[in-house]
LOKE-518023 format. One record per atom (N, C-alpha, C): atom name; residue number from 1; x negated, y, z negated. Coordinates in steps of 0.1 Angstrom, whole numbers. Layout:
+------+-----+-------+-------+-------+
: site : pos :    px :    py :    pz :
+------+-----+-------+-------+-------+
:   CA : NUM :     X :     Y :     Z :
...
+------+-----+-------+-------+-------+
END
This chain:
+------+-----+-------+-------+-------+
: site : pos :    px :    py :    pz :
+------+-----+-------+-------+-------+
:    N :   1 :  -315 :  -392 :   400 :
:   CA :   1 :  -315 :  -393 :   386 :
:    C :   1 :  -321 :  -381 :   379 :
:    N :   2 :  -334 :  -379 :   381 :
:   CA :   2 :  -340 :  -368 :   374 :
:    C :   2 :  -336 :  -354 :   379 :
:    N :   3 :  -333 :  -353 :   392 :
:   CA :   3 :  -328 :  -341 :   398 :
:    C :   3 :  -315 :  -337 :   392 :
:    N :   4 :  -306 :  -348 :   390 :
:   CA :   4 :  -293 :  -346 :   384 :
:    C :   4 :  -295 :  -341 :   370 :
:    N :   5 :  -304 :  -346 :   362 :
:   CA :   5 :  -307 :  -342 :   348 :
:    C :   5 :  -311 :  -327 :   348 :
:    N :   6 :  -320 :  -323 :   358 :
:   CA :   6 :  -324 :  -310 :   358 :
:    C :   6 :  -313 :  -300 :   362 :
:    N :   7 :  -304 :  -304 :   371 :
:   CA :   7 :  -293 :  -296 :   374 :
:    C :   7 :  -283 :  -294 :   363 :
:    N :   8 :  -282 :  -305 :   355 :
:   CA :   8 :  -273 :  -304 :   343 :
:    C :   8 :  -279 :  -295 :   333 :
:    N :   9 :  -292 :  -295 :   331 :
:   CA :   9 :  -298 :  -286 :   321 :
:    C :   9 :  -297 :  -271 :   326 :
:    N :  10 :  -298 :  -269 :   339 :
:   CA :  10 :  -297 :  -256 :   345 :
:    C :  10 :  -283 :  -251 :   343 :
:    N :  11 :  -273 :  -259 :   346 :
:   CA :  11 :  -259 :  -255 :   344 :
:    C :  11 :  -255 :  -252 :   330 :
:    N :  12 :  -262 :  -259 :   321 :
:   CA :  12 :  -259 :  -257 :   307 :
:    C :  12 :  -267 :  -246 :   301 :
:    N :  13 :  -275 :  -239 :   309 :
:   CA :  13 :  -283 :  -228 :   304 :
:    C :  13 :  -296 :  -233 :   298 :
:    N :  14 :  -300 :  -245 :   300 :
:   CA :  14 :  -312 :  -250 :   293 :
:    C :  14 :  -323 :  -251 :   303 :
:    N :  15 :  -324 :  -241 :   312 :
:   CA :  15 :  -335 :  -241 :   321 :
:    C :  15 :  -348 :  -237 :   314 :
:    N :  16 :  -358 :  -246 :   313 :
:   CA :  16 :  -370 :  -244 :   305 :
:    C :  16 :  -381 :  -238 :   312 :
:    N :  17 :  -379 :  -233 :   324 :
:   CA :  17 :  -390 :  -226 :   331 :
:    C :  17 :  -392 :  -212 :   325 :
:    N :  18 :  -405 :  -208 :   325 :
:   CA :  18 :  -407 :  -194 :   320 :
:    C :  18 :  -401 :  -184 :   330 :
:    N :  19 :  -397 :  -173 :   324 :
:   CA :  19 :  -391 :  -162 :   332 :
:    C :  19 :  -403 :  -153 :   337 :
:    N :  20 :  -406 :  -153 :   350 :
:   CA :  20 :  -417 :  -146 :   355 :
:    C :  20 :  -417 :  -131 :   352 :
:    N :  21 :  -405 :  -125 :   352 :
:   CA :  21 :  -403 :  -111 :   349 :
:    C :  21 :  -407 :  -108 :   334 :
:    N :  22 :  -404 :  -117 :   325 :
:   CA :  22 :  -407 :  -116 :   311 :
:    C :  22 :  -422 :  -119 :   309 :
:    N :  23 :  -428 :  -127 :   317 :
:   CA :  23 :  -442 :  -131 :   315 :
:    C :  23 :  -452 :  -122 :   322 :
:    N :  24 :  -447 :  -113 :   331 :
:   CA :  24 :  -456 :  -105 :   339 :
:    C :  24 :  -465 :   -97 :   330 :
:    N :  25 :  -478 :   -97 :   333 :
:   CA :  25 :  -488 :   -89 :   325 :
:    C :  25 :  -492 :   -95 :   312 :
:    N :  26 :  -486 :  -107 :   308 :
:   CA :  26 :  -489 :  -113 :   296 :
:    C :  26 :  -498 :  -125 :   298 :
:    N :  27 :  -507 :  -127 :   289 :
:   CA :  27 :  -515 :  -139 :   290 :
:    C :  27 :  -508 :  -151 :   283 :
:    N :  28 :  -510 :  -163 :   288 :
:   CA :  28 :  -504 :  -174 :   282 :
:    C :  28 :  -511 :  -176 :   268 :
:    N :  29 :  -503 :  -180 :   258 :
:   CA :  29 :  -508 :  -183 :   245 :
:    C :  29 :  -509 :  -198 :   243 :
:    N :  30 :  -522 :  -203 :   243 :
:   CA :  30 :  -524 :  -217 :   242 :
:    C :  30 :  -528 :  -221 :   228 :
:    N :  31 :  -527 :  -211 :   219 :
:   CA :  31 :  -530 :  -214 :   205 :
:    C :  31 :  -519 :  -221 :   198 :
:    N :  32 :  -507 :  -219 :   202 :
:   CA :  32 :  -495 :  -226 :   196 :
:    C :  32 :  -495 :  -240 :   202 :
:    N :  33 :  -492 :  -250 :   193 :
:   CA :  33 :  -491 :  -263 :   197 :
:    C :  33 :  -477 :  -265 :   202 :
:    N :  34 :  -476 :  -270 :   214 :
:   CA :  34 :  -462 :  -273 :   220 :
:    C :  34 :  -460 :  -288 :   219 :
:    N :  35 :  -450 :  -292 :   211 :
:   CA :  35 :  -447 :  -306 :   210 :
:    C :  35 :  -442 :  -313 :   222 :
:    N :  36 :  -447 :  -324 :   225 :
:   CA :  36 :  -442 :  -332 :   237 :
:    C :  36 :  -435 :  -344 :   231 :
:    N :  37 :  -423 :  -346 :   235 :
:   CA :  37 :  -415 :  -358 :   231 :
:    C :  37 :  -418 :  -369 :   241 :
:    N :  38 :  -415 :  -381 :   238 :
:   CA :  38 :  -416 :  -392 :   247 :
:    C :  38 :  -407 :  -390 :   259 :
:    N :  39 :  -396 :  -384 :   257 :
:   CA :  39 :  -387 :  -381 :   268 :
:    C :  39 :  -393 :  -371 :   278 :
:    N :  40 :  -400 :  -361 :   272 :
:   CA :  40 :  -407 :  -351 :   280 :
:    C :  40 :  -417 :  -357 :   289 :
:    N :  41 :  -425 :  -366 :   283 :
:   CA :  41 :  -436 :  -373 :   291 :
:    C :  41 :  -430 :  -382 :   301 :
:    N :  42 :  -419 :  -389 :   298 :
:   CA :  42 :  -413 :  -398 :   308 :
:    C :  42 :  -407 :  -390 :   319 :
:    N :  43 :  -401 :  -379 :   316 :
:   CA :  43 :  -395 :  -370 :   326 :
:    C :  43 :  -406 :  -365 :   335 :
:    N :  44 :  -417 :  -361 :   330 :
:   CA :  44 :  -429 :  -356 :   338 :
:    C :  44 :  -434 :  -367 :   347 :
:    N :  45 :  -435 :  -379 :   343 :
:   CA :  45 :  -439 :  -390 :   351 :
:    C :  45 :  -429 :  -392 :   363 :
:    N :  46 :  -417 :  -391 :   360 :
:   CA :  46 :  -406 :  -393 :   370 :
:    C :  46 :  -406 :  -382 :   380 :
:    N :  47 :  -408 :  -370 :   375 :
:   CA :  47 :  -409 :  -358 :   384 :
:    C :  47 :  -421 :  -359 :   393 :
:    N :  48 :  -432 :  -363 :   388 :
:   CA :  48 :  -444 :  -365 :   396 :
:    C :  48 :  -442 :  -375 :   407 :
:    N :  49 :  -437 :  -386 :   404 :
:   CA :  49 :  -434 :  -397 :   414 :
:    C :  49 :  -424 :  -392 :   424 :
:    N :  50 :  -413 :  -387 :   419 :
:   CA :  50 :  -402 :  -382 :   428 :
:    C :  50 :  -407 :  -371 :   438 :
:    N :  51 :  -414 :  -361 :   432 :
:   CA :  51 :  -419 :  -350 :   440 :
:    C :  51 :  -429 :  -354 :   450 :
:    N :  52 :  -438 :  -363 :   446 :
:   CA :  52 :  -449 :  -368 :   455 :
:    C :  52 :  -443 :  -376 :   467 :
:    N :  53 :  -433 :  -384 :   464 :
:   CA :  53 :  -427 :  -392 :   475 :
:    C :  53 :  -419 :  -383 :   484 :
:    N :  54 :  -412 :  -373 :   479 :
:   CA :  54 :  -405 :  -363 :   487 :
:    C :  54 :  -415 :  -355 :   495 :
:    N :  55 :  -426 :  -350 :   489 :
:   CA :  55 :  -435 :  -342 :   497 :
:    C :  55 :  -442 :  -349 :   508 :
:    N :  56 :  -444 :  -362 :   506 :
:   CA :  56 :  -450 :  -370 :   517 :
:    C :  56 :  -443 :  -370 :   530 :
:    N :  57 :  -430 :  -368 :   529 :
:   CA :  57 :  -421 :  -367 :   541 :
:    C :  57 :  -416 :  -354 :   545 :
:    N :  58 :  -420 :  -344 :   537 :
:   CA :  58 :  -416 :  -330 :   540 :
:    C :  58 :  -425 :  -323 :   550 :
:    N :  59 :  -420 :  -320 :   561 :
:   CA :  59 :  -429 :  -314 :   572 :
:    C :  59 :  -435 :  -301 :   568 :
:    N :  60 :  -429 :  -294 :   558 :
:   CA :  60 :  -435 :  -281 :   554 :
:    C :  60 :  -447 :  -283 :   545 :
:    N :  61 :  -450 :  -295 :   540 :
:   CA :  61 :  -461 :  -297 :   531 :
:    C :  61 :  -473 :  -299 :   540 :
:    N :  62 :  -484 :  -294 :   535 :
:   CA :  62 :  -497 :  -294 :   543 :
:    C :  62 :  -502 :  -309 :   544 :
:    N :  63 :  -510 :  -311 :   555 :
:   CA :  63 :  -516 :  -324 :   557 :
:    C :  63 :  -525 :  -327 :   546 :
:    N :  64 :  -532 :  -317 :   540 :
:   CA :  64 :  -541 :  -320 :   529 :
:    C :  64 :  -533 :  -325 :   517 :
:    N :  65 :  -522 :  -319 :   514 :
:   CA :  65 :  -514 :  -324 :   502 :
:    C :  65 :  -509 :  -338 :   505 :
:    N :  66 :  -504 :  -340 :   517 :
:   CA :  66 :  -500 :  -354 :   520 :
:    C :  66 :  -511 :  -364 :   519 :
:    N :  67 :  -523 :  -360 :   524 :
:   CA :  67 :  -534 :  -369 :   522 :
:    C :  67 :  -538 :  -372 :   507 :
:    N :  68 :  -536 :  -362 :   499 :
:   CA :  68 :  -539 :  -363 :   485 :
:    C :  68 :  -528 :  -373 :   479 :
:    N :  69 :  -516 :  -372 :   483 :
:   CA :  69 :  -505 :  -381 :   478 :
:    C :  69 :  -509 :  -396 :   483 :
:    N :  70 :  -513 :  -397 :   495 :
:   CA :  70 :  -516 :  -411 :   500 :
:    C :  70 :  -528 :  -416 :   492 :
:    N :  71 :  -538 :  -408 :   490 :
:   CA :  71 :  -549 :  -413 :   482 :
:    C :  71 :  -545 :  -417 :   468 :
:    N :  72 :  -536 :  -409 :   462 :
:   CA :  72 :  -530 :  -412 :   448 :
:    C :  72 :  -523 :  -426 :   449 :
:    N :  73 :  -516 :  -428 :   459 :
:   CA :  73 :  -508 :  -441 :   460 :
:    C :  73 :  -517 :  -453 :   463 :
:    N :  74 :  -528 :  -450 :   470 :
:   CA :  74 :  -538 :  -461 :   474 :
:    C :  74 :  -549 :  -463 :   464 :
:    N :  75 :  -550 :  -456 :   453 :
:   CA :  75 :  -561 :  -457 :   444 :
:    C :  75 :  -563 :  -471 :   439 :
:    N :  76 :  -575 :  -475 :   437 :
:   CA :  76 :  -578 :  -489 :   433 :
:    C :  76 :  -572 :  -492 :   420 :
:    N :  77 :  -569 :  -505 :   418 :
:   CA :  77 :  -563 :  -510 :   405 :
:    C :  77 :  -571 :  -506 :   393 :
:    N :  78 :  -584 :  -505 :   396 :
:   CA :  78 :  -594 :  -503 :   385 :
:    C :  78 :  -592 :  -488 :   380 :
:    N :  79 :  -587 :  -479 :   388 :
:   CA :  79 :  -585 :  -466 :   383 :
:    C :  79 :  -574 :  -465 :   372 :
:    N :  80 :  -578 :  -459 :   361 :
:   CA :  80 :  -568 :  -458 :   350 :
:    C :  80 :  -565 :  -444 :   347 :
:    N :  81 :  -555 :  -442 :   340 :
:   CA :  81 :  -551 :  -428 :   336 :
:    C :  81 :  -536 :  -428 :   334 :
:    N :  82 :  -532 :  -418 :   327 :
:   CA :  82 :  -518 :  -417 :   323 :
:    C :  82 :  -509 :  -413 :   335 :
:    N :  83 :  -514 :  -406 :   345 :
:   CA :  83 :  -506 :  -402 :   356 :
:    C :  83 :  -510 :  -408 :   369 :
:    N :  84 :  -515 :  -420 :   369 :
:   CA :  84 :  -518 :  -427 :   382 :
:    C :  84 :  -504 :  -431 :   388 :
:    N :  85 :  -505 :  -434 :   401 :
:   CA :  85 :  -493 :  -438 :   407 :
:    C :  85 :  -487 :  -451 :   401 :
:    N :  86 :  -496 :  -460 :   398 :
:   CA :  86 :  -492 :  -473 :   391 :
:    C :  86 :  -485 :  -470 :   378 :
:    N :  87 :  -491 :  -461 :   370 :
:   CA :  87 :  -486 :  -458 :   357 :
:    C :  87 :  -472 :  -452 :   358 :
:    N :  88 :  -470 :  -443 :   368 :
:   CA :  88 :  -457 :  -437 :   370 :
:    C :  88 :  -446 :  -448 :   373 :
:    N :  89 :  -450 :  -457 :   382 :
:   CA :  89 :  -441 :  -467 :   386 :
:    C :  89 :  -438 :  -477 :   375 :
:    N :  90 :  -448 :  -481 :   367 :
:   CA :  90 :  -447 :  -490 :   356 :
:    C :  90 :  -437 :  -485 :   346 :
:    N :  91 :  -438 :  -472 :   343 :
:   CA :  91 :  -429 :  -466 :   333 :
:    C :  91 :  -414 :  -467 :   336 :
:    N :  92 :  -411 :  -469 :   349 :
:   CA :  92 :  -397 :  -470 :   353 :
:    C :  92 :  -394 :  -484 :   358 :
:    N :  93 :  -403 :  -493 :   355 :
:   CA :  93 :  -400 :  -507 :   359 :
:    C :  93 :  -400 :  -510 :   374 :
:    N :  94 :  -407 :  -501 :   381 :
:   CA :  94 :  -408 :  -503 :   396 :
:    C :  94 :  -420 :  -511 :   400 :
:    N :  95 :  -418 :  -518 :   411 :
:   CA :  95 :  -429 :  -526 :   416 :
:    C :  95 :  -438 :  -516 :   425 :
:    N :  96 :  -449 :  -512 :   420 :
:   CA :  96 :  -457 :  -502 :   427 :
:    C :  96 :  -462 :  -507 :   441 :
:    N :  97 :  -465 :  -520 :   442 :
:   CA :  97 :  -470 :  -525 :   455 :
:    C :  97 :  -459 :  -525 :   465 :
:    N :  98 :  -447 :  -529 :   461 :
:   CA :  98 :  -436 :  -530 :   471 :
:    C :  98 :  -432 :  -516 :   475 :
:    N :  99 :  -431 :  -506 :   466 :
:   CA :  99 :  -428 :  -493 :   470 :
:    C :  99 :  -438 :  -487 :   478 :
:    N : 100 :  -451 :  -488 :   474 :
:   CA : 100 :  -462 :  -483 :   482 :
:    C : 100 :  -462 :  -489 :   497 :
:    N : 101 :  -460 :  -502 :   498 :
:   CA : 101 :  -460 :  -508 :   511 :
:    C : 101 :  -448 :  -502 :   520 :
:    N : 102 :  -437 :  -501 :   514 :
:   CA : 102 :  -425 :  -496 :   521 :
:    C : 102 :  -427 :  -481 :   525 :
:    N : 103 :  -432 :  -473 :   516 :
:   CA : 103 :  -435 :  -459 :   518 :
:    C : 103 :  -445 :  -457 :   529 :
:    N : 104 :  -456 :  -465 :   528 :
:   CA : 104 :  -467 :  -464 :   538 :
:    C : 104 :  -462 :  -468 :   552 :
:    N : 105 :  -454 :  -479 :   553 :
:   CA : 105 :  -448 :  -483 :   566 :
:    C : 105 :  -439 :  -472 :   572 :
:    N : 106 :  -431 :  -466 :   563 :
:   CA : 106 :  -422 :  -455 :   568 :
:    C : 106 :  -430 :  -443 :   573 :
:    N : 107 :  -441 :  -440 :   565 :
:   CA : 107 :  -450 :  -429 :   568 :
:    C : 107 :  -457 :  -432 :   582 :
:    N : 108 :  -462 :  -444 :   584 :
:   CA : 108 :  -468 :  -448 :   597 :
:    C : 108 :  -459 :  -446 :   608 :
:    N : 109 :  -446 :  -452 :   607 :
:   CA : 109 :  -436 :  -451 :   617 :
:    C : 109 :  -433 :  -436 :   621 :
:    N : 110 :  -432 :  -428 :   611 :
:   CA : 110 :  -429 :  -414 :   613 :
:    C : 110 :  -440 :  -406 :   620 :
:    N : 111 :  -452 :  -410 :   617 :
:   CA : 111 :  -463 :  -402 :   622 :
:    C : 111 :  -470 :  -409 :   634 :
:    N : 112 :  -464 :  -420 :   639 :
:   CA : 112 :  -470 :  -425 :   652 :
:    C : 112 :  -460 :  -424 :   663 :
:    N : 113 :  -449 :  -418 :   661 :
:   CA : 113 :  -439 :  -416 :   672 :
:    C : 113 :  -439 :  -402 :   676 :
+------+-----+-------+-------+-------+
END
């Protein structure tokens, strides 16, 4: 879903990543306020969730990063914040416990064989 949206933006010339060649030698200007739309924030939550789940099973990703992702997914319910695993799932109407249990089972199977 989100990857398709990103591909569509790229194809339409709406790639919003900074051009490293243009930015080389320049300092970032944080004085300008950059407006965030609800869609931007929702997209960021989705990308965080999608990338984290992808990286958990990517053999090129370090064990430290995978451990950080597992910690993020296992964080106690009392932990609050805009970008917790539970918050990301909740925004998309996903059952965080069901997904976590399935992902952890798949992760265990993959790493015990």
